[in-house]
DSSP file (Angstrom, degrees, kcal/mol; ACC not computed):
  #  RESIDUE AA STRUCTURE BP1 BP2  ACC     N-H-->O    O-->H-N    N-H-->O    O-->H-N    TCO  KAPPA ALPHA  PHI   PSI    X-CA   Y-CA   Z-CA
    1    1 A L              0   0    0      0, 0.0     2,-0.2     0, 0.0     3,-0.1   0.000 360.0 360.0 360.0 142.3  102.3   79.2   92.3
    2    2 A K    >   -     0   0    0      1,-0.1     3,-2.5     4,-0.1     2,-0.0  -0.505 360.0 -72.8 -84.9 161.5  105.8   78.8   91.0
    3    3 A A  T 3  S+     0   0    0      1,-0.3    -1,-0.1    -2,-0.2     3,-0.1  -0.316 122.2   9.6 -55.7 128.0  107.3   75.4   90.4
    4    4 A G  T 3  S+     0   0    0      1,-0.3     2,-0.3    -3,-0.1    -1,-0.3   0.366  94.9 134.2  83.8  -5.2  108.1   73.8   93.8
    5    5 A E    <   -     0   0    0     -3,-2.5     2,-0.4     1,-0.0    -1,-0.3  -0.600  52.7-131.1 -81.4 137.2  106.3   76.5   95.8
    6    6 A K     >  -     0   0    0     -2,-0.3     4,-1.9     1,-0.1     5,-0.1  -0.698   4.7-138.4 -89.7 137.7  104.1   75.3   98.5
    7    7 A L  H  > S+     0   0    0     -2,-0.4     4,-2.9     1,-0.2     5,-0.2   0.911 102.3  55.0 -59.9 -45.3  100.5   76.7   98.8
    8    8 A Q  H  > S+     0   0    0      1,-0.2     4,-2.6     2,-0.2    -1,-0.2   0.898 108.4  48.2 -59.1 -42.2  100.6   77.0  102.6
    9    9 A C  H  > S+     0   0    0      2,-0.2     4,-2.1     1,-0.2    -1,-0.2   0.898 112.8  48.9 -64.4 -40.2  103.8   79.1  102.4
   10   10 A R  H  X S+     0   0    0     -4,-1.9     4,-2.2     2,-0.2    -2,-0.2   0.927 113.0  46.3 -65.6 -45.7  102.3   81.3   99.8
   11   11 A V  H  X S+     0   0    0     -4,-2.9     4,-2.7     2,-0.2     5,-0.2   0.925 111.9  51.0 -63.7 -46.0   99.0   81.8  101.7
   12   12 A D  H  X S+     0   0    0     -4,-2.6     4,-2.1    -5,-0.2    -1,-0.2   0.904 110.9  49.3 -58.8 -42.1  100.9   82.5  104.9
   13   13 A G  H  X S+     0   0    0     -4,-2.1     4,-2.1     2,-0.2    -1,-0.2   0.908 111.9  47.5 -63.9 -43.1  103.0   85.1  103.2
   14   14 A Q  H  X S+     0   0    0     -4,-2.2     4,-2.1     2,-0.2    -2,-0.2   0.910 112.2  49.1 -66.3 -42.3  100.0   86.8  101.6
   15   15 A L  H  X S+     0   0    0     -4,-2.7     4,-2.5     1,-0.2    -1,-0.2   0.879 110.3  51.7 -65.4 -37.3   98.1   86.9  104.9
   16   16 A Q  H  X S+     0   0    0     -4,-2.1     4,-1.6    -5,-0.2    -1,-0.2   0.907 108.6  51.1 -64.6 -41.3  101.1   88.4  106.7
   17   17 A A  H  < S+     0   0    0     -4,-2.1     4,-0.4     1,-0.2    -2,-0.2   0.898 111.4  47.8 -63.0 -40.6  101.4   91.1  104.1
   18   18 A I  H >< S+     0   0    0     -4,-2.1     3,-1.4     1,-0.2     7,-0.3   0.922 109.1  53.8 -64.5 -44.3   97.7   92.0  104.5
   19   19 A A  H 3< S+     0   0    0     -4,-2.5    -1,-0.2     1,-0.3    -2,-0.2   0.812 106.9  52.2 -61.5 -30.7   98.1   92.0  108.3
   20   20 A E  T 3< S+     0   0    0     -4,-1.6     2,-0.9     1,-0.2    -1,-0.3   0.557  95.0  76.1 -83.1  -8.3  100.9   94.5  108.1
   21   21 A D    <>  +     0   0    0     -3,-1.4     4,-2.1    -4,-0.4     3,-0.4  -0.766  57.3 177.4-106.3  86.4   98.9   96.9  105.9
   22   22 A S  H  > S+     0   0    0     -2,-0.9     4,-2.5     1,-0.2     5,-0.2   0.830  78.5  56.6 -62.7 -33.2   96.5   98.6  108.3
   23   23 A A  H  > S+     0   0    0      2,-0.2     4,-1.8     1,-0.2    -1,-0.2   0.901 108.0  48.4 -64.7 -39.2   95.0  100.8  105.7
   24   24 A L  H  > S+     0   0    0     -3,-0.4     4,-1.1     2,-0.2    -2,-0.2   0.927 111.1  49.6 -65.6 -44.9   94.0   97.8  103.6
   25   25 A V  H >X S+     0   0    0     -4,-2.1     3,-0.7    -7,-0.3     4,-0.7   0.926 110.9  50.1 -61.2 -44.7   92.5   96.0  106.6
   26   26 A R  H >< S+     0   0    0     -4,-2.5     3,-1.0     1,-0.2     4,-0.3   0.873 103.5  60.8 -60.1 -36.9   90.5   99.2  107.5
   27   27 A S  H >< S+     0   0    0     -4,-1.8     3,-1.2     1,-0.3     4,-0.5   0.806  93.3  64.6 -63.8 -28.3   89.3   99.4  103.9
   28   28 A F  H X< S+     0   0    0     -4,-1.1     3,-0.8    -3,-0.7    -1,-0.3   0.864 100.7  51.6 -60.7 -34.3   87.6   96.0  104.3
   29   29 A F  T << S+     0   0    0     -3,-1.0     9,-0.3    -4,-0.7    -1,-0.3   0.466  98.8  64.9 -85.9  -1.6   85.3   97.4  106.9
   30   30 A R  T <  S+     0   0    0     -3,-1.2    -1,-0.2    -4,-0.3    -2,-0.2   0.546  75.0 110.6 -91.5  -9.9   84.2  100.3  104.7
   31   31 A H  S X  S-     0   0    0     -3,-0.8     3,-2.0    -4,-0.5     4,-0.3  -0.445  76.9-125.8 -67.5 136.0   82.6   98.0  102.2
   32   32 A P  G >  S+     0   0    0      0, 0.0     3,-1.0     0, 0.0     4,-0.3   0.800 105.7  63.3 -54.0 -32.7   78.8   98.4  102.2
   33   33 A S  G 3  S+     0   0    0      1,-0.2     3,-0.1     2,-0.1    -4,-0.1   0.679 115.7  29.9 -71.4 -14.2   78.2   94.7  102.8
   34   34 A V  G X  S+     0   0    0     -3,-2.0     3,-1.7    -6,-0.2     4,-0.4   0.172  83.1 112.2-124.7  16.2   80.0   94.8  106.2
   35   35 A S  G X   +     0   0    0     -3,-1.0     3,-1.0    -4,-0.3     4,-0.5   0.768  65.8  72.2 -63.7 -24.2   79.2   98.4  107.2
   36   36 A Y  G >  S+     0   0    0     -4,-0.3     3,-0.7     1,-0.2    -1,-0.3   0.767  85.3  68.9 -61.2 -23.9   77.0   97.1  110.0
   37   37 A I  G <  S+     0   0    0     -3,-1.7    -1,-0.2     1,-0.2    -2,-0.2   0.870 104.2  39.6 -63.4 -37.2   80.1   96.0  111.8
   38   38 A S  G <  S+     0   0    0     -3,-1.0     2,-1.0    -4,-0.4    -1,-0.2   0.431  87.3 108.1 -96.2   1.5   81.2   99.6  112.5
   39   39 A D    <         0   0    0     -3,-0.7    -3,-0.0    -4,-0.5    -4,-0.0  -0.691 360.0 360.0 -79.3 105.5   77.7  100.9  113.3
   40   40 A L              0   0    0     -2,-1.0    -1,-0.2     0, 0.0    -4,-0.0   0.393 360.0 360.0-113.2 360.0   77.8  101.5  117.0
């Protein structure tokens, strides 16, 4: 965090950036530890 920066604002910004990156979100579900989620 930079001087004067609020943690909540930083976290919200980072989560929004992740939400807007669909390829990144999809990649989370390719990890072996959560592969059962996509096994249908």
